[in-house]
N, C-alpha and C positions, 0 to 999 in steps of 0.2 A: 653438277645439275644434269649430267648422262647419266648419272644414275639412275637419278629418280626417273627420265624418261624409258630409259632398260624398265624401271618396275613399274610402270602404267600399261607398258607395251604387252607383260604379263597381264595384265588383267585378264588380255584376249587370248593368247599363246600362249604354251610351254612356253616356259624358262630357260635360255637357253643354258648351254653349261660354262658355257664366258660371259655372259651376264650376270649367272648364278656368282661366278667364282670372282668377280669386279663389285658386287656388292655384298659379298662375305669382306670382299678385302677391306670396304667403305666402315662396316660398321663392325665389323673383328675387332677386337680383344683383347690384349694376354691377359693382360693386367682384374680383368672380371673375371672373375669368377664363373658367368656363365657363357662368357667366350664374346659377349657383342659387347660393343657402350652403349648403355639405355640410351645413354642423353643425344646421342648423333640420332638413333635407332628412330626415339620419339620424335625428334624434329621432322625427321623425314617423313612419318609418318600424319605429321600433324599439316607439313604444307602439302602435300598429297591431297588431306580430305580436306582442305583451305582449295584447291584447286576443283576437285570434285564438287564441292559445296556453289564456287562458284559457278561451275560449268550446266549445273541445276538450277541455276539462278537465273542462267541465261536460257535454259529451256522453257523456265515455266513465265517468261517476260512472253518468251516467242509465243507459247500456246497459248496464252493471255489473249494476242494481240490476234490471233486466229481466230479462236472466239467470239471476241468483240463484232471482230468482220462476218461473222455469219445471220 
């Protein structure tokens, strides 16, 4: 899960060389024609999207609460 944290951090900052290499190592696959494990990569992406959706849901709930109190 450390890799997911690093990927999320890159949304706000540039990717460090160390983080890049760690992500590359995690999703890389010598057996794949394109050089990455597509299944693992998609799982990481879907997991991140779920986390983003959860955060968005929380923000919407907070906004609704604020709007109701006005």
